C-alpha positions as CSV (number, residue, x, y, z in Angstrom):
1,X,0.1,-19.6,8.3
2,X,-2.5,-17.0,8.8
3,X,-3.7,-15.3,5.5
4,X,-5.6,-12.0,5.5
5,X,-7.9,-10.4,3.0
6,X,-7.3,-7.0,1.5
7,X,-9.4,-5.0,-1.0
8,X,-7.2,-3.2,-3.6
9,X,-8.6,-0.9,-6.2
10,X,-6.1,-0.6,-9.0
11,X,-5.3,2.5,-11.1
12,X,-8.0,1.6,-13.6
13,X,-10.7,1.5,-10.9
14,X,-11.0,-2.2,-10.9
15,X,-11.4,-3.8,-7.4
16,X,-9.5,-6.9,-6.4
17,X,-10.0,-9.0,-3.2
18,X,-6.5,-10.5,-2.5
19,X,-5.2,-12.9,0.1
20,X,-1.9,-11.9,1.7
21,X,0.3,-14.1,4.0
22,X,1.2,-12.8,7.4
23,X,4.2,-15.0,7.9
24,X,6.4,-13.8,5.1
25,X,7.4,-10.3,6.3
26,X,5.7,-8.7,3.3
27,X,4.4,-5.2,3.0
28,X,1.4,-3.9,1.1
29,X,3.6,-2.7,-1.9
30,X,5.0,-6.2,-2.2
31,X,1.6,-7.7,-2.2
32,X,0.4,-5.3,-4.9
33,X,3.5,-6.2,-7.0
34,X,3.0,-9.9,-6.5
35,X,-0.6,-9.8,-7.8
36,X,0.6,-7.5,-10.7
37,X,-2.0,-4.8,-9.9
38,X,0.2,-2.0,-11.2
39,X,2.1,-1.7,-14.4
40,X,5.7,-3.0,-14.2
41,X,8.1,-0.2,-13.1
42,X,5.3,2.0,-11.6
43,X,5.3,0.7,-8.1
44,X,8.1,0.1,-5.6
45,X,10.6,1.9,-7.7
46,X,12.9,2.6,-4.7
47,X,12.5,-1.0,-3.5
48,X,10.4,-0.2,-0.5
49,X,12.6,2.4,1.2
50,X,10.0,5.2,1.5
51,X,12.0,7.2,-1.0
52,X,9.8,7.5,-4.1
53,X,6.0,7.3,-3.2
54,X,5.4,5.2,-6.3
55,X,3.5,2.8,-3.9
56,X,1.2,5.5,-2.5
57,X,-2.3,4.3,-1.7
58,X,-5.4,6.0,-0.4
59,X,-6.8,4.2,2.7
60,X,-10.5,3.7,2.0
61,X,-11.3,1.8,5.2
62,X,-9.4,0.3,8.1
63,X,-7.1,3.3,8.8
64,X,-7.6,2.6,12.5
65,X,-5.9,-0.7,12.0
66,X,-2.6,0.8,10.8
67,X,0.4,1.9,12.8
68,X,0.9,5.6,12.9
69,X,3.0,7.1,10.2
70,X,6.7,7.5,10.9
71,X,8.8,10.6,10.0
72,X,10.3,9.1,6.8
73,X,6.9,8.3,5.4
74,X,5.5,11.6,6.3
75,X,8.5,13.4,4.7
76,X,8.1,11.4,1.5
77,X,4.4,12.1,1.2
78,X,5.2,15.8,1.7
79,X,7.1,15.7,-1.6
80,X,4.8,13.4,-3.6
81,X,2.1,14.0,-6.2
82,X,-1.6,13.3,-5.7
83,X,-1.4,13.3,-1.9
84,X,-4.7,13.2,0.0
85,X,-5.5,13.3,3.7
86,X,-5.8,9.4,3.6
87,X,-2.5,8.8,1.7
88,X,0.0,6.3,3.0
89,X,3.0,4.4,1.4
90,X,2.3,0.8,0.8
91,X,5.9,-0.1,1.6
92,X,5.4,1.1,5.1
93,X,2.3,-1.0,5.7
94,X,3.4,-4.4,7.0
95,X,1.1,-7.4,6.3
96,X,-0.1,-8.4,9.8
97,X,-3.3,-10.0,11.1
98,X,-4.3,-6.6,12.5
99,X,-4.9,-5.2,9.0
100,X,-7.3,-7.9,7.8
101,X,-10.1,-6.3,5.8
102,X,-8.1,-3.2,4.9
103,X,-9.3,-1.5,1.7
104,X,-7.0,0.8,-0.3
105,X,-6.9,2.4,-3.7
106,X,-3.7,2.9,-5.7
107,X,-2.8,6.6,-6.2
108,X,-2.2,7.7,-9.8
109,X,1.3,7.3,-11.0
110,X,2.9,10.7,-11.8
């Protein structure tokens, strides 16, 4: 099992250094939920299908480690609130060894 480290800044501005397993097919949204870094019912509302943008994050550092955005994610961000140039959907970021050291901030919940 290879765990990676991710820095997540919650919606209150508090930074959390979390450890995420790479062998459980998780995505960033699921890690945020498992650490309870967002209020219940305000993240992953659609279950990780790129259909609600409740798991939107701002990539602070490590964007070059991420796979390019696919059409579904881009379309959802086109309809979301609080979108910035560094916005991504946490449900579309798989936990892999390549993203070790990623730093993100949770976008405000509409």
